[in-house]
N, C-alpha and C positions, 0 to 999 in steps of 0.2 A: 681581540681586535677583529673587526669585520669590514670588508670592503665589497661593494657591489656596484657594477656598472652595466649599462645596457648597450649592446652593439647589434645592429641589423635585427632587431626584434628578438634578441636573445640576452637574457640576463646572465651575468657571471658573478658568482659570489665566492670569495675567498675568505676564510675565517681561521684564525690562529687560536688554538686553544692551550692553556697551560694547566695541566692536571697533575697534581702532585709533583710539580717541578719538571714535568715531561712535556715537550712541546708537541702538538699534533696539529694538523691542518685539515680543513675541509674544503673541497673545491666542488662547486655545484653549477650546473647550466640549466637554464629553463628557457626553452624556445616559446614564443607566442606569435600570433599573427595568423595568416591564412593557412589552413590545414595542408594544402598542397605544397607549401614552402617551409614547413616546420623542420623537416629533417635536413634540407639543404641549409637553412640558416643555422641550425645547430652545428652541423659539420663545418661550416665555414668559419664560425666564430671559434669553435673548440680547436680547429686546425691552427688559427692565427695565435690563439693563447698558447698552444704547446710549442709554436715556433719561437715565440718571444719570451717565454717564461725563463727568468734568469737564474732560478734556483736549481736544486738537484733534479735529475731526470726523474720524471714521474713513471712508475712502473705498475703494471696490473697486479703483480704479487703484493704490493703495498696498498692496494685498494680494497676497502671493506664496506659492506652494507653497514648501516648505522648499528644494528643489534650486534654483529660481529665485531665491530670496532670497539664497542663498549665492553665486550669480553676480553679483548686484547689489552685495553688500557687498564682493566682491573686486575691484571696479573701482577 
């Protein structure tokens, strides 16, 4: 399942993956627009998403770059 929305020139994508019966999620942000506003747009949208996210608390220790995540799910 994949969901994507655009807020203030920032796309937010949330994807649920079921691999071998184990759920995993991918959350991505992509800022567009004027260079001098990219970081501000990204931070504003990410802050709003994290404030309103109804699921489990997102923690850096559970965040992986794609190659690392592939090795984790392969265990």
